[in-house]
N, C-alpha and C positions, 0 to 999 in steps of 0.2 A: 629791470623794474617789473613789478608785479601789476596785476590788473587793478588792485585797489588804488595805486598811485595814478594810473590812467583815469580811473573814475573820478578821483579827486580833482585832477587837472581839468577834466571835461566839465565838471560841475562849476568850478571856478570860472572857466571861460564862458560857460552858459550864463552865469549871473552877470558877468561883465557885458556880454553881448546883449542881454536883455535891456540893460540900462543905456547902452549906446545905440540900440536900435539895429543891430547887425545880426538879426536872427538867421536870415538866409545864409549869410557867410558862415555863421557858426555851424549850421547844418551841413553845408558842403565840406567844411574843414573836418567835421566829425566823420563823414564818410571816408575822406582821405586818411585820417588817422586810423580808422578801423582797418582799412586796406593795408596800411603800412605795418600795423601790429600783426596782422595775419601773415604777411610776407616774412616778417622778422621771426615769428614763431616757427614757420615752415623751414626757414634757413637754419635755425638753431637745431631743429629736429634732424634735418638732413646731415648737418655737420656732426652731430652726436652719433648718428648711425655710421657715418663714414669713419669716424675716429675709432668706434668700437670694432669695426670690420678690419681696420688696419692693425689693431692690437693683436688680433688672432694669429 
């Protein structure tokens, strides 16, 4: 998925959390989501580098 999809989902969850009163939960889950996205991006980059190295 790309960053636009993540932004759309975050906005949707933010609107829902505003009406349900769960703002703090939304903020904490946003931090967790950002960390997981960073981990996923790093793992993909490492896998791509490893794959390119093995092809040589």
